[in-house]
N, C-alpha and C positions, 0 to 999 in steps of 0.2 A: 586329814582336817582342812577345811577351806573357809575362810572369812569371807562371809557372806552378807552384801548391804540389806539391813532387815526390809526396806520397802521392796526389794526385788525377792525376797523371800516371800515375802506376803502375794504378790503376785503371784510368783512360780506356783505355792502350794495350794490357794485356790484355784489357780488355773489348773493343776494337777486334778480337784477334787472333779471342776467341768470336765476335762478330758475323762476323765474315769466313768462319769456318768453317763455321757454321751458315747461311751464304748458298751454301757449295758454291764458294768460288773456293779454287784451290792456295795452301797455304801459303806459298810464296816470294814470290808477289804478296802475301799478305796482310803477310808480313811488314815488306818493302820500301814497302807502301803506306802501314803503320800508321807507318814511321819517316820516309818523305817529308812526310807532315801536320803532325807533331810536330817534325821537324826544323824545317820552314818557320816555323810557328808559335812554336816556341823560340827559332830563331835568325833567322829569315830567309833571304833568297837564299845566302849566307854558307854555309849548312850545305850547298849544293850540292859545297862544297870536301872536305867530310867524305866526302858519298857517294862521290866521285869518287877519293878518297884510299882509301877500303876497298872499293872493286871492284878497284881497282888492286892493292890489295894481296892479295886472295884470287887473282885471277888470273896474279899473279908467284910465289905460293908455292912452291919446289919440293917439297917435301914433300908436298901435295898432288897430286904427278904419280902418287905411288904409288895413290894410287884409280882412277884413270883406268886405270892397267896391271891392279890387280887384277880389276876390272871385267872388261877384256877377256879377264885369262885366264879367268874364267869362262865368258865368252861362248865361247872356244876350247872349254874342258871340255863343255860342252853339247853342242856339234855333234861333238863329236869320237866318240861312242858310250860312251864309259869311265864316264858314269855309272849308264850300263844295265847294264854288264857288274860294276860294283861291287855293285848292287843285287842282280841275280842271286846275285852271288858269298854278300851278306849271308842272300838267304833260304836258298841251301843247308846255309847253317852254322846257322841256327838253323830248320830248317823241321821238327823232331821236338817241339818247343815249342809252347806254346800262344801267339796270338798272335805268331807267328813274321815276320808281314808287318810288323807294328808295329814289331818290334823291331829287324827288317833298317832298315827306314825311320829307327829313331832312327842305330842306327849308320852307316849310310850318311850321316844327313844332319852326323854330329860329323866323318864323314872328308872330306866336300863343305868343310864348315867351314873345317879345316886344308888345303884346297887353293885356296880362293877368296876367304872370308870375305865374301861377298857374299849377304843373305838372302834376295834376291828370286829368283835363279838355285836357290839350295838348294829354295825350296819351291815355282816353278810347277815344278820336273822332276820335284819327287819326288811332286806331286800328278797329274801326267803319267804317271807310271812307277807307282807303289805305288796309287792310289785304285783303278784301274779293276781290277786284282788282287784288291785286299780287297775290293771289290764283286763280284765276281767268287764270292769265298768267304765271301759273307756274314757280315763285321764289321760287329760295329756301326757305324754310319754316325759316331758322337760320336767313338767311341774313333779310326776311321780319319781326320776330319778334324783332331783336337785333336792327335794324333801324329807328322802331318806338319807341323803348323804350329807346333808346340812345337820339333821337331825342327830345322826349317828356321830357328827363331829361333836357334841355336846359332849361325850365321855369323857373328851381328854381336859375338860374345864369343871363339869360339876363333880365334887369331890363322892365318891374317895377316888380321886385323879390321877394315874402313876406317872402323869407327869409333874405333877405338883409333889410328887414323893422324890421324883428327883429335883426338881427346882429346890425344894428344901434341904436336899443334901448338899448342894452346890453352893447355898447361899448360906445357908446358917440358923435359918427363920425356921420355926417348929413346925412340923408338916397341920397339926391342928389347927395353928394360925390362917396358914395357906388355906386348907380346905374350908375354914368359915370365909375368907376372901373371897373365894370363887365360887361361893351359892348364889349371890343376887347377880351379879351379872352373867352366870349360866342362867338363872332365870330368866335376868333382862332380854338376852338372845332367844332363848326358846317361848319371849312372850312375841319377840319381833319376829321372828319365824312366824307362828301364828297366825301372827295379824296380817301378814304378807299373803297367805295363805287365804283367809276370807277374805281379803279385798279383791284378790285375782280372779278365785272363785265366783263370786257374786259378781263382779265387772262380765266375766264369762263363765258361765255354768258350764258350760261345755267342756273345760278346762277340769272339774272337776264336780261331778255331780252328787247330790246324796245320799246315801244310802237306799237302797230304793225299798218301797214299802214292806214288801213281802218278806224281806230281809228283815227290817225293824219288825215287824209284825211275828216274826217267830217265838217269841220270849213276849208275856207281859211284863208290865210296866216293873210288880212286887218282883219277880223274876230275874229282871234285870239288873234293879238295885243289890239283889242277893247278891248276883253274880258279881258283879262290881267290886262289891264290898267284900267277898269274899278271897277272890283274885288280887285285890289291891294290899292284904296284911302280910304276905310275906314281905313283898317292897318294903312295907313302913317296919317290919321287923328287922330287914336287914340292914335298915339307914340307920334306926335307933340304936342295933347290935354295933355295928362299926364307928359311926360319927359318934352316939352318945358317949360310946366308951373313953372316945381320945378325949371329947370336949370337955367331959365331967373331970378328966384326969384319971380312971379307972383303970385306963389301958394306952400302954404306946401304941404308936400304928402299927407297929410291927406285930404285936399282939394282937391290935382289934382287926386287923388284915386276918389273922389266922383264923380269930373265932368268926368270921364273915365267910372263907372258906368250909366252917364246920357247920355254919347255919344254911349256907346253900345247898349243901351235902346232903342235912335232914329234910329240907325240902325236898330234894330229889327223890328219898326216898317215901316221902309220906305224900307226892305227887305221883306217886307209881312210876318212876323214869328211872329207877335203878336196877341194873342188872348189870353181870360181873364185864360184860363185853362194851356196856355204855361205859363206865368206871374206869375203865383202861383206856378207853376212846378220850375219855375227859383227860386221861394223866399226861397219854401220850399227846394230844392239842396243846395244852396246857408247858409241857417241858418242849416242843420244836419253839411256842411261842418265848418262853423263858430264854430261850438260846439266844433267839434272833434277837433279844433283846439287849441281853447281857453281852452279847458281840459287837454291837453296836456303841454300845457303852463303854469297852473297853477300846476299839478303834480311837473314837469320839476322846477316850482319857487323855490317849498317846500323843494323836494329832495334837491336843490343845496344849500338851506338855512341851513337845516340840517347837509349835508355833510360838508361844509365850518364851522358851527359852531362846531363841535363835532373834527376839525381838520385835515377831510381830504386832505384839500386842502394842507397844507403844507405836507403833505405825498408826494403829487404828485409833489408839486414845488421842497422839497428837490430831488427829486427820479431825477427831469431832472435834476437840477443843478449837480446830481452825474456824469453825462456825458459832465461835464464843460472840461474836458482834449480831447474832439471831439473838442472843440471850437464854435462858436454861429453857424453855418452853421451846425453842428453835433449834437446843443440841438434842432437846429428849425427842422432837419430832424426824431429825438426823438417827437416831436409835431404832427409833420407829421402823423408819424404812427401813433401816438396813436388815433387822428382822422381817421385814416384808418382802423386800426382794430374797435373802434367804430360805426364807421359805418356798418357793418358787423351786429351789434347786436343789438342797438336800432335806434330809432326814431332820425331825425335831428336837432328838435327842442331839446329835449335834450340834446344832444352834444353841442350845442352851450350854453343853460344854462350851462352846468356844467362846460365847459371849458373855455371859456369866463375869466369869473374872474379870474382861476389859470393862462392863457397863454398869456392874453393881458400886464398885467404885465411884465411878464418875457420877452415878444417880443418888452416891451419898453425899459427894462434894457439891452438889448441885441443891441437894436439901429436899432432894424429893422422900415421902414415906415410902420404906422399903418395901413392906406388902403391896402397896399400891402399885410401884412399879413391876416388882414381879409378877402381878395380875393383870400388869397390861402387856408385859411380854406373854402371858398366856392365853392371852384373848386375841393378842396378834397371832401367836404360834395357831392357833385355832385356824385362822384363815388358812394356812399353810396344808392345812388336811385335803381343803377344796383346790385348791389354786393348782391348774395347768402347769406344764406337764407331768410333775411326780406328786400331785398330791395321792397321799392314800387313800382316803377315803373310795375316791373315784377309784383306785385298782382292786380294793376291796370289791366295790359293788362290782366291776366288769366281770369278777370270777362269778359271780350268781347270777347275774340278769338273764333272761331272756333271749337266743340269739341274737333276736329282734332290733336289741339296741344297740349300736355301737360303740366306741369309745368318745367319737367325734361328739355323740349326742349325749353322752355324760358330763363331757366337761363342757358344752353349752348349757345343759340345764344349772350346774351351779353359780354362776352369770350374778344373777339378781341375788343370790345367799350371800356371796362373796360379799357385795354390794350392803347387804344388811349388816355383817359381821363388820365390815368396816364404820357403820352409823354404830353398832353397839360400841367398839373399842373407841368414837369419839363421845359419847354419854361418857364411858366411865373416865375417859381424860378428862372432862367439864365437871363431873359427880366424882371426882375421889369416894367420897364418903361410900358408895356403893361396895369397894372396896375393903374398907378402912373399919366401918362400923363394926359388922360381926365379929371380926377377932380384937376389937377391942374391948367387949363384953363378956367373949366365951370364958371358961373356967378349964385348966387343962391340968 
């Protein structure tokens, strides 16, 4: 065992993360590996008891069952054909407008977010559905990629968000309250994306033309209305079934996530998307995603335990209080800046596990509303999904875009949307009511 200065611990542990990422290793193994090295150096073999305790706590946490169910729900919806029907409904709705397909993608992603809360499902399915149509009608590739990536990132904020479930677990705030707090900020961001696309395509229609007349004329107005209403029914039922049951106190979030998975399975049967091969594919896809999430949770959990145990948390806390001359709003800005920078480097799960034990006590001492502060971090972390070089939405998209679109094109496409997300964060900073009003009136 070696007595290491906490400042040195902080520098070396985060330096180890950066080196591991630069070498291309998975974030879960980087976090767990760095924790194992420093735990053994700091406490010797006794650190193994800490690791086993943290792993046991993670795998027996009943709140995290909701994440598994929401991922399964997203998998069922993706195979049911509902996603394609909703997207085509939105295309018909916005058809006469410039940027119709990009606008449809944003609205569809917001609806998908309210049904699944899984960003990977939204980005991949929207890329498969919308990107070929956009390129067919000569949309600007940067607008196409950016609108899909930004729209898909809404799934991490609009409930039922798996990120808010995890934040609830780490903060002690009820999932229902955080879900309510995420609704209006998510809607605001979707609206800002929508407005940006309208403005840019009206200033330069070549970037995103309206849906061609022959496409719009394929159905009568009455047929379009019926088509839109019929295909929005599943989304409405899922939102009521999941969020409604939580907010009215009928079910816990874990129970509600099971209800959502069951309803989406029924829709897969109703919409003739079910067969045994598809069903097994859904189970296997959800299992792989859940294994990835749980591995990161375990790695982040043991990293946080070692980091805090060796005094790294005190170092970060003292550093933030070193800016006390800026007042509480300046200290809030420092915390948000730290989260923003971390979003460029590491996974959001790790960021939540590392920052919450340090930042939440500081925020409470400074007198900030806990729900508002958590939603501020959530909006900030949404930016991380679009932030190069490790933005998850960008890599989800790269796996499904046509060969002609390069990763650098995707990087460039998200820049205006990152700026818009920061504007959304600023709006929430100035008007905390957007995050605090609904939690104050819901029943659980």
